[in-house]
BADREN-152150 format. One record per residue: residue in one letter; x, y, z of N, C-alpha, C in turn. Coordinates in steps of 0.2 Angstrom, whole numbers. Example, Ala and Ser with C-alpha at 12.3 -4.5 7.8 and 13.67 -1.06 7.14 Angstrom:
2
<'A', <66, -28, 39>, <62, -22, 39>, <66, -16, 39>>;
<'S', <64, -11, 35>, <68, -5, 36>, <64, 0, 39>>;
//
This chain:
305
<'M', <140, 209, -237>, <135, 213, -233>, <128, 212, -235>>;
<'T', <124, 212, -230>, <117, 210, -230>, <114, 217, -233>>;
<'P', <110, 216, -238>, <106, 222, -241>, <101, 225, -236>>;
<'A', <100, 232, -236>, <95, 235, -232>, <88, 232, -234>>;
<'P', <84, 231, -229>, <77, 229, -231>, <73, 234, -235>>;
<'G', <69, 232, -239>, <65, 237, -243>, <59, 239, -239>>;
<'A', <55, 244, -242>, <50, 247, -238>, <45, 241, -235>>;
<'A', <43, 237, -240>, <38, 231, -237>, <41, 227, -232>>;
<'Q', <48, 226, -232>, <51, 222, -227>, <51, 226, -220>>;
<'R', <53, 233, -221>, <53, 237, -215>, <46, 237, -211>>;
<'A', <41, 238, -215>, <34, 239, -213>, <32, 232, -209>>;
<'A', <34, 226, -212>, <32, 220, -209>, <36, 219, -203>>;
<'I', <43, 220, -203>, <47, 220, -197>, <44, 224, -191>>;
<'E', <42, 230, -193>, <40, 235, -187>, <33, 232, -185>>;
<'R', <29, 230, -189>, <22, 227, -187>, <24, 220, -183>>;
<'A', <28, 216, -185>, <30, 210, -181>, <33, 212, -174>>;
<'Q', <37, 216, -174>, <40, 218, -167>, <35, 221, -163>>;
<'A', <30, 225, -165>, <25, 227, -161>, <20, 222, -159>>;
<'S', <19, 217, -163>, <15, 211, -161>, <18, 207, -156>>;
<'Y', <25, 206, -157>, <29, 202, -152>, <28, 206, -145>>;
<'L', <29, 212, -145>, <29, 216, -138>, <22, 215, -135>>;
<'D', <17, 216, -139>, <10, 215, -137>, <9, 208, -134>>;
<'A', <12, 203, -137>, <11, 196, -135>, <14, 195, -128>>;
<'C', <20, 198, -127>, <24, 198, -121>, <21, 201, -115>>;
<'E', <18, 207, -117>, <14, 211, -112>, <8, 207, -110>>;
<'L', <4, 204, -114>, <-2, 201, -112>, <0, 195, -108>>;
<'D', <6, 192, -109>, <8, 186, -106>, <8, 187, -98>>;
<'V', <10, 193, -96>, <11, 195, -89>, <5, 199, -87>>;
<'A', <1, 202, -91>, <-5, 205, -89>, <-11, 201, -87>>;
<'V', <-11, 195, -90>, <-16, 190, -88>, <-14, 184, -84>>;
<'R', <-18, 183, -79>, <-17, 177, -74>, <-17, 171, -78>>;
<'K', <-11, 167, -78>, <-10, 161, -81>, <-7, 156, -75>>;
<'P', <-12, 152, -72>, <-9, 148, -66>, <-3, 145, -67>>;
<'G', <2, 147, -62>, <8, 144, -61>, <13, 149, -64>>;
<'N', <11, 154, -68>, <16, 158, -71>, <16, 165, -68>>;
<'V', <21, 169, -69>, <21, 176, -66>, <17, 180, -70>>;
<'S', <13, 185, -66>, <9, 190, -69>, <9, 196, -65>>;
<'W', <7, 202, -68>, <6, 208, -63>, <1, 206, -57>>;
<'L', <-3, 201, -58>, <-8, 200, -53>, <-5, 195, -47>>;
<'S', <1, 192, -49>, <3, 187, -45>, <11, 185, -47>>;
<'A', <15, 187, -42>, <22, 185, -43>, <23, 178, -42>>;
<'G', <29, 176, -43>, <30, 169, -41>, <37, 166, -44>>;
<'H', <39, 161, -41>, <46, 158, -42>, <52, 163, -42>>;
<'G', <51, 167, -37>, <56, 172, -35>, <57, 178, -40>>;
<'M', <51, 179, -45>, <52, 184, -50>, <45, 188, -50>>;
<'K', <46, 194, -53>, <40, 198, -54>, <39, 200, -61>>;
<'A', <33, 202, -63>, <31, 203, -69>, <36, 209, -73>>;
<'A', <38, 213, -69>, <42, 219, -72>, <49, 216, -75>>;
<'L', <51, 210, -73>, <57, 207, -75>, <55, 204, -82>>;
<'F', <49, 202, -83>, <48, 199, -90>, <46, 205, -95>>;
<'S', <43, 210, -93>, <42, 216, -97>, <49, 219, -99>>;
<'A', <54, 219, -95>, <60, 222, -97>, <64, 217, -101>>;
<'S', <63, 210, -100>, <66, 205, -105>, <63, 206, -112>>;
<'A', <57, 207, -112>, <53, 208, -119>, <56, 213, -123>>;
<'R', <57, 219, -119>, <59, 225, -123>, <67, 224, -125>>;
<'A', <71, 221, -120>, <78, 220, -122>, <79, 215, -128>>;
<'S', <74, 210, -128>, <75, 205, -133>, <73, 207, -140>>;
<'A', <68, 212, -140>, <65, 213, -147>, <69, 216, -152>>;
<'G', <74, 220, -150>, <79, 223, -155>, <83, 217, -159>>;
<'P', <86, 213, -155>, <90, 207, -158>, <86, 202, -162>>;
<'L', <80, 201, -159>, <75, 196, -163>, <73, 199, -170>>;
<'F', <73, 205, -170>, <70, 208, -177>, <76, 212, -181>>;
<'R', <82, 210, -179>, <87, 213, -183>, <87, 211, -190>>;
<'P', <87, 216, -195>, <87, 214, -202>, <93, 210, -204>>;
<'G', <92, 205, -208>, <97, 201, -210>, <100, 196, -206>>;
<'A', <98, 196, -199>, <101, 191, -195>, <98, 184, -196>>;
<'R', <102, 179, -195>, <100, 172, -196>, <97, 170, -189>>;
<'V', <93, 164, -189>, <89, 162, -183>, <94, 161, -177>>;
<'G', <99, 158, -178>, <104, 157, -172>, <106, 163, -170>>;
<'D', <108, 168, -174>, <111, 174, -172>, <106, 178, -168>>;
<'R', <99, 178, -170>, <94, 181, -167>, <93, 178, -159>>;
<'I', <93, 171, -159>, <92, 168, -153>, <98, 170, -148>>;
<'E', <104, 170, -150>, <110, 171, -146>, <110, 178, -143>>;
<'A', <109, 183, -148>, <109, 190, -146>, <103, 192, -142>>;
<'A', <97, 189, -143>, <91, 190, -139>, <92, 188, -132>>;
<'V', <95, 182, -131>, <96, 179, -124>, <101, 183, -121>>;
<'A', <107, 185, -124>, <112, 189, -121>, <109, 196, -119>>;
<'A', <105, 199, -123>, <102, 205, -121>, <97, 205, -115>>;
<'T', <93, 199, -115>, <89, 197, -109>, <93, 197, -103>>;
<'W', <99, 193, -103>, <103, 192, -98>, <106, 198, -95>>;
<'D', <107, 203, -99>, <110, 209, -97>, <105, 213, -92>>;
<'V', <98, 212, -94>, <93, 216, -90>, <90, 212, -84>>;
<'A', <90, 205, -85>, <87, 201, -80>, <91, 197, -76>>;
<'G', <97, 195, -79>, <102, 191, -75>, <99, 184, -74>>;
<'C', <94, 182, -77>, <92, 175, -76>, <88, 173, -83>>;
<'N', <85, 167, -83>, <82, 165, -89>, <74, 166, -88>>;
<'T', <72, 171, -92>, <65, 173, -92>, <61, 171, -98>>;
<'N', <65, 170, -104>, <62, 170, -110>, <65, 166, -115>>;
<'L', <69, 161, -113>, <73, 157, -118>, <68, 153, -123>>;
<'G', <62, 150, -120>, <58, 147, -124>, <54, 151, -129>>;
<'I', <52, 157, -126>, <49, 162, -131>, <54, 164, -137>>;
<'V', <60, 165, -135>, <65, 167, -140>, <66, 161, -145>>;
<'L', <66, 155, -143>, <67, 149, -147>, <61, 149, -152>>;
<'L', <55, 150, -150>, <49, 149, -154>, <49, 155, -159>>;
<'C', <50, 161, -156>, <49, 167, -160>, <54, 169, -165>>;
<'A', <60, 167, -164>, <66, 169, -169>, <64, 166, -176>>;
<'P', <62, 160, -177>, <61, 158, -184>, <55, 162, -187>>;
<'I', <50, 164, -183>, <44, 168, -185>, <47, 175, -187>>;
<'A', <51, 178, -183>, <54, 184, -185>, <58, 184, -192>>;
<'R', <62, 179, -193>, <65, 179, -199>, <60, 178, -205>>;
<'A', <55, 174, -204>, <50, 172, -209>, <47, 179, -211>>;
<'V', <45, 183, -206>, <42, 189, -208>, <46, 193, -212>>;
<'E', <53, 194, -211>, <57, 198, -215>, <58, 195, -222>>;
<'L', <59, 189, -222>, <60, 186, -229>, <54, 185, -233>>;
<'H', <48, 185, -230>, <42, 184, -233>, <37, 189, -231>>;
<'P', <38, 196, -232>, <33, 201, -229>, <26, 201, -231>>;
<'E', <25, 197, -237>, <18, 197, -239>, <14, 191, -236>>;
<'A', <17, 187, -232>, <14, 181, -229>, <10, 184, -223>>;
<'D', <4, 186, -224>, <0, 188, -218>, <-7, 184, -217>>;
<'A', <-7, 178, -220>, <-12, 173, -219>, <-9, 167, -216>>;
<'P', <-13, 163, -212>, <-10, 157, -209>, <-7, 152, -213>>;
<'I', <-9, 151, -219>, <-6, 146, -224>, <0, 149, -226>>;
<'A', <0, 155, -228>, <6, 158, -231>, <12, 159, -226>>;
<'L', <10, 161, -220>, <14, 161, -214>, <17, 155, -212>>;
<'R', <13, 150, -212>, <16, 143, -210>, <21, 141, -216>>;
<'A', <20, 142, -222>, <25, 140, -227>, <31, 144, -227>>;
<'A', <30, 151, -225>, <36, 155, -224>, <41, 152, -218>>;
<'I', <37, 150, -213>, <41, 148, -207>, <45, 141, -209>>;
<'E', <41, 137, -213>, <44, 130, -215>, <50, 132, -219>>;
<'A', <50, 137, -223>, <56, 138, -228>, <62, 140, -223>>;
<'V', <60, 144, -218>, <66, 146, -213>, <69, 140, -210>>;
<'L', <64, 136, -207>, <67, 130, -204>, <71, 125, -208>>;
<'A', <69, 125, -215>, <72, 121, -219>, <79, 123, -221>>;
<'D', <80, 130, -220>, <87, 133, -221>, <91, 134, -215>>;
<'L', <89, 131, -210>, <94, 131, -204>, <100, 127, -205>>;
<'D', <106, 130, -202>, <112, 126, -203>, <116, 125, -197>>;
<'V', <122, 122, -197>, <125, 121, -191>, <127, 127, -187>>;
<'D', <129, 133, -191>, <130, 139, -187>, <124, 141, -183>>;
<'D', <118, 140, -186>, <112, 142, -182>, <112, 138, -175>>;
<'A', <114, 131, -176>, <114, 127, -170>, <119, 129, -165>>;
<'R', <125, 131, -167>, <130, 133, -163>, <128, 139, -159>>;
<'A', <125, 144, -162>, <123, 150, -159>, <118, 148, -154>>;
<'A', <113, 144, -156>, <107, 142, -152>, <110, 139, -145>>;
<'Y', <115, 134, -146>, <117, 130, -141>, <121, 135, -136>>;
<'R', <125, 140, -139>, <128, 145, -134>, <123, 149, -130>>;
<'A', <117, 150, -133>, <112, 154, -130>, <109, 150, -124>>;
<'I', <107, 143, -126>, <104, 139, -121>, <109, 138, -115>>;
<'A', <116, 138, -116>, <121, 137, -111>, <121, 143, -107>>;
<'Q', <120, 149, -110>, <120, 155, -106>, <113, 156, -101>>;
<'A', <108, 154, -104>, <101, 154, -101>, <101, 149, -95>>;
<'R', <104, 143, -96>, <104, 138, -91>, <97, 136, -89>>;
<'P', <92, 134, -93>, <86, 132, -91>, <86, 127, -86>>;
<'G', <81, 127, -81>, <81, 122, -76>, <79, 115, -78>>;
<'G', <82, 110, -75>, <80, 103, -77>, <82, 101, -84>>;
<'L', <87, 104, -87>, <89, 102, -94>, <92, 95, -95>>;
<'G', <96, 93, -90>, <99, 87, -90>, <104, 86, -96>>;
<'S', <105, 80, -99>, <109, 79, -104>, <106, 74, -109>>;
<'A', <109, 74, -115>, <106, 69, -120>, <112, 65, -123>>;
<'P', <110, 59, -126>, <115, 55, -128>, <119, 57, -135>>;
<'A', <115, 61, -138>, <118, 64, -145>, <116, 71, -145>>;
<'E', <121, 75, -148>, <120, 82, -149>, <118, 86, -143>>;
<'D', <121, 84, -137>, <119, 87, -131>, <121, 95, -131>>;
<'V', <116, 99, -128>, <117, 106, -129>, <123, 109, -125>>;
<'H', <126, 105, -120>, <132, 107, -117>, <138, 106, -121>>;
<'G', <137, 103, -127>, <143, 102, -131>, <143, 106, -138>>;
<'V', <146, 105, -143>, <146, 108, -149>, <143, 104, -154>>;
<'P', <137, 107, -157>, <133, 103, -162>, <137, 101, -168>>;
<'S', <135, 96, -171>, <138, 94, -178>, <132, 94, -183>>;
<'L', <126, 95, -181>, <120, 95, -185>, <118, 102, -186>>;
<'D', <113, 103, -191>, <110, 109, -192>, <105, 110, -186>>;
<'L', <102, 116, -185>, <98, 117, -179>, <92, 113, -180>>;
<'R', <89, 112, -185>, <82, 108, -186>, <84, 101, -184>>;
<'A', <89, 98, -187>, <91, 91, -186>, <92, 90, -178>>;
<'A', <96, 95, -175>, <97, 94, -168>, <91, 94, -164>>;
<'M', <86, 99, -166>, <80, 99, -162>, <76, 93, -163>>;
<'A', <76, 90, -169>, <72, 84, -170>, <74, 78, -165>>;
<'L', <81, 78, -163>, <83, 73, -159>, <80, 74, -152>>;
<'A', <78, 80, -150>, <75, 81, -144>, <67, 82, -144>>;
<'A', <64, 81, -150>, <57, 82, -151>, <53, 78, -147>>;
<'E', <54, 72, -145>, <50, 68, -141>, <50, 70, -134>>;
<'R', <55, 74, -131>, <55, 75, -124>, <54, 83, -123>>;
<'D', <54, 87, -129>, <53, 94, -128>, <48, 97, -133>>;
<'R', <43, 100, -131>, <38, 102, -136>, <40, 108, -140>>;
<'I', <45, 112, -138>, <48, 117, -142>, <52, 114, -148>>;
<'A', <56, 110, -146>, <60, 106, -151>, <56, 103, -156>>;
<'R', <50, 100, -154>, <45, 97, -159>, <43, 102, -164>>;
<'Q', <42, 108, -162>, <40, 113, -167>, <45, 114, -173>>;
<'Y', <51, 114, -171>, <56, 115, -176>, <56, 109, -181>>;
<'R', <55, 103, -178>, <54, 97, -183>, <48, 97, -187>>;
<'D', <42, 99, -184>, <36, 98, -187>, <33, 104, -190>>;
<'G', <37, 109, -191>, <34, 115, -194>, <29, 119, -190>>;
<'Y', <30, 119, -184>, <25, 123, -179>, <18, 120, -180>>;
<'A', <18, 114, -180>, <11, 111, -181>, <6, 112, -175>>;
<'D', <9, 112, -169>, <5, 113, -163>, <2, 120, -163>>;
<'L', <6, 125, -165>, <3, 132, -165>, <-2, 133, -171>>;
<'F', <-1, 130, -177>, <-5, 131, -182>, <-11, 127, -182>>;
<'E', <-12, 123, -177>, <-18, 119, -175>, <-23, 124, -173>>;
<'L', <-21, 130, -170>, <-26, 135, -167>, <-29, 139, -173>>;
<'D', <-35, 141, -172>, <-38, 145, -177>, <-35, 153, -176>>;
<'L', <-30, 154, -180>, <-26, 160, -178>, <-30, 166, -181>>;
<'A', <-34, 166, -186>, <-38, 171, -188>, <-44, 173, -183>>;
<'A', <-47, 168, -180>, <-52, 169, -175>, <-48, 172, -169>>;
<'L', <-42, 169, -167>, <-39, 172, -161>, <-37, 179, -162>>;
<'A', <-35, 181, -168>, <-34, 188, -170>, <-40, 193, -169>>;
<'T', <-46, 190, -171>, <-52, 194, -171>, <-54, 195, -163>>;
<'A', <-53, 189, -159>, <-54, 190, -152>, <-50, 195, -149>>;
<'L', <-44, 195, -151>, <-39, 200, -147>, <-40, 207, -150>>;
<'S', <-44, 208, -155>, <-44, 215, -158>, <-47, 220, -153>>;
<'S', <-50, 218, -148>, <-53, 223, -143>, <-47, 226, -138>>;
<'L', <-41, 223, -139>, <-36, 226, -135>, <-34, 233, -137>>;
<'S', <-35, 238, -133>, <-34, 245, -135>, <-29, 248, -131>>;
<'M', <-27, 245, -125>, <-22, 248, -121>, <-17, 243, -119>>;
<'R', <-10, 245, -119>, <-5, 240, -117>, <-4, 240, -109>>;
<'Q', <-6, 245, -106>, <-4, 246, -99>, <-7, 240, -95>>;
<'R', <-3, 238, -90>, <-5, 232, -86>, <-11, 234, -82>>;
<'G', <-16, 229, -81>, <-22, 231, -77>, <-27, 233, -81>>;
<'Q', <-26, 234, -88>, <-31, 237, -92>, <-33, 233, -98>>;
<'V', <-32, 227, -97>, <-34, 222, -102>, <-42, 220, -102>>;
<'P', <-45, 221, -107>, <-53, 220, -107>, <-54, 212, -105>>;
<'A', <-59, 211, -101>, <-61, 205, -99>, <-61, 199, -104>>;
<'A', <-64, 201, -110>, <-64, 197, -116>, <-58, 194, -118>>;
<'V', <-53, 199, -118>, <-46, 197, -120>, <-43, 193, -115>>;
<'T', <-44, 194, -108>, <-41, 190, -103>, <-44, 183, -104>>;
<'D', <-50, 182, -105>, <-53, 176, -106>, <-50, 172, -112>>;
<'T', <-49, 176, -118>, <-46, 173, -124>, <-39, 170, -122>>;
<'V', <-35, 174, -119>, <-28, 172, -118>, <-28, 166, -113>>;
<'Q', <-32, 166, -108>, <-32, 160, -104>, <-35, 154, -107>>;
<'R', <-39, 155, -112>, <-41, 149, -116>, <-35, 146, -120>>;
<'V', <-31, 151, -123>, <-26, 148, -127>, <-21, 145, -122>>;
<'Y', <-19, 148, -117>, <-15, 145, -112>, <-17, 138, -110>>;
<'L', <-23, 137, -108>, <-26, 131, -105>, <-26, 126, -111>>;
<'A', <-27, 128, -117>, <-27, 123, -123>, <-20, 120, -123>>;
<'F', <-15, 123, -122>, <-8, 120, -123>, <-7, 116, -116>>;
<'L', <-9, 119, -111>, <-7, 115, -104>, <-12, 109, -104>>;
<'A', <-18, 109, -106>, <-22, 103, -106>, <-21, 98, -111>>;
<'S', <-17, 99, -116>, <-16, 95, -122>, <-10, 90, -121>>;
<'R', <-5, 91, -117>, <0, 87, -116>, <4, 89, -110>>;
<'P', <8, 85, -106>, <12, 87, -100>, <16, 92, -102>>;
<'D', <17, 98, -98>, <21, 103, -99>, <28, 101, -99>>;
<'S', <32, 103, -104>, <39, 100, -104>, <43, 103, -99>>;
<'H', <42, 109, -97>, <46, 112, -91>, <45, 109, -85>>;
<'I', <39, 107, -83>, <37, 103, -77>, <40, 96, -77>>;
<'V', <39, 93, -83>, <42, 86, -84>, <50, 86, -82>>;
<'R', <53, 91, -85>, <61, 92, -84>, <62, 93, -77>>;
<'K', <59, 97, -73>, <60, 99, -66>, <57, 94, -61>>;
<'H', <52, 91, -63>, <48, 88, -57>, <45, 81, -59>>;
<'G', <46, 79, -66>, <44, 72, -68>, <37, 72, -71>>;
<'A', <36, 66, -74>, <30, 66, -78>, <24, 65, -74>>;
<'A', <24, 62, -68>, <18, 61, -64>, <15, 68, -62>>;
<'L', <19, 73, -60>, <17, 79, -58>, <14, 83, -64>>;
<'A', <18, 83, -69>, <16, 86, -75>, <9, 84, -78>>;
<'H', <8, 77, -77>, <1, 74, -79>, <-4, 77, -74>>;
<'S', <-3, 78, -68>, <-8, 80, -63>, <-10, 87, -65>>;
<'V', <-5, 91, -67>, <-6, 98, -69>, <-10, 98, -75>>;
<'M', <-9, 94, -80>, <-12, 94, -86>, <-20, 92, -85>>;
<'T', <-21, 87, -80>, <-28, 85, -79>, <-32, 91, -76>>;
<'A', <-29, 94, -71>, <-32, 100, -68>, <-33, 105, -73>>;
<'A', <-29, 106, -78>, <-30, 111, -83>, <-36, 109, -88>>;
<'Q', <-37, 103, -89>, <-43, 100, -93>, <-49, 102, -90>>;
<'R', <-50, 102, -83>, <-56, 104, -80>, <-57, 111, -81>>;
<'W', <-52, 116, -80>, <-53, 123, -81>, <-54, 124, -88>>;
<'Q', <-51, 121, -93>, <-52, 122, -100>, <-60, 121, -102>>;
<'A', <-63, 115, -99>, <-70, 114, -100>, <-74, 120, -97>>;
<'L', <-72, 122, -92>, <-76, 128, -89>, <-76, 134, -93>>;
<'A', <-70, 135, -96>, <-69, 141, -100>, <-72, 140, -106>>;
<'A', <-72, 134, -109>, <-76, 133, -115>, <-83, 134, -115>>;
<'A', <-86, 133, -108>, <-93, 134, -107>, <-95, 141, -106>>;
<'G', <-90, 146, -106>, <-91, 153, -105>, <-90, 156, -98>>;
<'A', <-87, 152, -94>, <-85, 154, -87>, <-80, 159, -88>>;
<'H', <-80, 165, -84>, <-75, 170, -83>, <-71, 167, -77>>;
<'L', <-65, 164, -78>, <-61, 161, -73>, <-58, 165, -68>>;
<'D', <-56, 171, -70>, <-54, 176, -65>, <-58, 177, -59>>;
<'A', <-65, 176, -61>, <-70, 178, -55>, <-71, 172, -51>>;
<'D', <-67, 167, -52>, <-68, 161, -48>, <-62, 160, -43>>;
<'P', <-64, 161, -36>, <-58, 160, -31>, <-54, 154, -32>>;
<'A', <-57, 149, -34>, <-53, 142, -35>, <-48, 143, -40>>;
<'F', <-49, 147, -45>, <-44, 148, -51>, <-38, 152, -48>>;
<'V', <-40, 157, -44>, <-34, 161, -41>, <-30, 156, -36>>;
<'A', <-34, 152, -32>, <-31, 147, -28>, <-26, 142, -31>>;
<'W', <-28, 140, -37>, <-24, 135, -41>, <-18, 139, -43>>;
<'D', <-18, 145, -45>, <-12, 149, -47>, <-7, 149, -41>>;
<'L', <-10, 150, -35>, <-5, 151, -30>, <-3, 144, -27>>;
<'E', <-7, 139, -28>, <-5, 132, -26>, <1, 130, -30>>;
<'L', <0, 131, -37>, <6, 129, -41>, <12, 132, -40>>;
<'K', <12, 139, -38>, <18, 143, -37>, <21, 140, -30>>;
<'A', <17, 139, -25>, <19, 137, -19>, <23, 130, -19>>;
<'A', <21, 126, -24>, <24, 120, -25>, <30, 120, -30>>;
<'G', <31, 126, -33>, <37, 127, -37>, <35, 124, -44>>;
<'L', <29, 123, -46>, <27, 121, -52>, <25, 126, -57>>;
<'N', <29, 127, -62>, <29, 133, -67>, <28, 130, -74>>;
<'P', <22, 130, -77>, <20, 127, -84>, <23, 132, -89>>;
<'G', <30, 133, -89>, <33, 138, -93>, <33, 137, -100>>;
<'T', <33, 130, -102>, <32, 129, -109>, <25, 131, -112>>;
<'S', <20, 130, -108>, <13, 132, -111>, <13, 139, -111>>;
<'A', <16, 143, -107>, <16, 150, -107>, <20, 152, -113>>;
<'D', <26, 149, -115>, <30, 151, -121>, <26, 150, -127>>;
<'F', <22, 145, -127>, <17, 143, -133>, <12, 149, -133>>;
<'T', <9, 151, -128>, <4, 156, -128>, <7, 162, -131>>;
<'V', <13, 164, -129>, <16, 170, -132>, <17, 170, -139>>;
<'A', <19, 164, -141>, <20, 163, -149>, <14, 163, -152>>;
<'A', <9, 160, -149>, <2, 160, -153>, <-1, 167, -153>>;
<'L', <0, 171, -148>, <-2, 178, -148>, <2, 182, -153>>;
<'F', <8, 181, -154>, <12, 184, -159>, <10, 182, -166>>;
<'L', <9, 176, -167>, <7, 174, -174>, <0, 177, -175>>;
<'A', <-5, 177, -170>, <-11, 180, -171>, <-11, 187, -173>>;
<'G', <-6, 191, -170>, <-5, 198, -172>, <-3, 199, -179>>;
<'L', <1, 194, -182>, <3, 194, -189>, <-2, 193, -194>>;
<'V', <-7, 189, -192>, <-13, 188, -197>, <-19, 193, -195>>;
<'A', <-18, 197, -191>, <-24, 202, -189>, <-25, 206, -196>>;
<'P', <-31, 209, -197>, <-32, 213, -202>, <-27, 219, -202>>;
<'R', <-25, 221, -208>, <-20, 226, -209>, <-23, 233, -206>>;
<'A', <-30, 233, -207>, <-33, 240, -204>, <-32, 240, -197>>;
<'A', <-31, 235, -193>, <-31, 235, -186>, <-23, 236, -184>>;
<'A', <-19, 236, -189>, <-12, 236, -187>, <-10, 243, -185>>;
<'R', <-6, 244, -180>, <-4, 251, -177>, <0, 254, -182>>;
//
């Protein structure tokens, strides 16, 4: 039997769950071109579906004592019950190891310590974690998944989850994080991001301060502009993914220069154009949620709810 968490663990888990829910709400509160938001539906889905998915997945993701694979499988199943489709598989895959790291290392509230805690969780992944994660992926049925020559997700894995993810690391950015210890996420200045997000005082849609909107969009564009989005590559091929990445680089430069992108009609038009073409940079959005989640964990304790 798994022992009940102590007071420090309970406090850390509660804080992490609140941070996760905040990150998921920001994901749909802010316009991120190609992705669903309260400002712009798309791909046959509306923002309410993503909010419901976040709430449904939060309990399983932060269940005390659960291993990473169990968290992934239970969170996807809970999401499927409320959404009936894949809304958050990538988010769950990225956030489950973080959630377990918070429970096992509640004192890890600085980027270096948090990264070490996540690395310890990744090093402990086993074949049962892989089997549970594979079942979750099979249930979620992500678009354009295809097949692999070894350890295909449509079969039963024989390797631990980290080793299985390593086999897919060159074609999938989320898998690469399992191999590389979340290197892409920790390249961000999480402490600065936490400070920039500290002006968020209301969770209700439509009430996000402009400075927070700008910050979230910069995070999203940083991921989208750095490499072709894995989700677009799987569904539409590398050429289209490169074209979206190139467009993102132009908007990233404007954002870095201080432009408020939401005030630019061309930015709104790009969002609509991507959706009309069925181009959804879903992996970049998943990374944005994970980055916001991590930033919430390293925020000053005085700012914690």
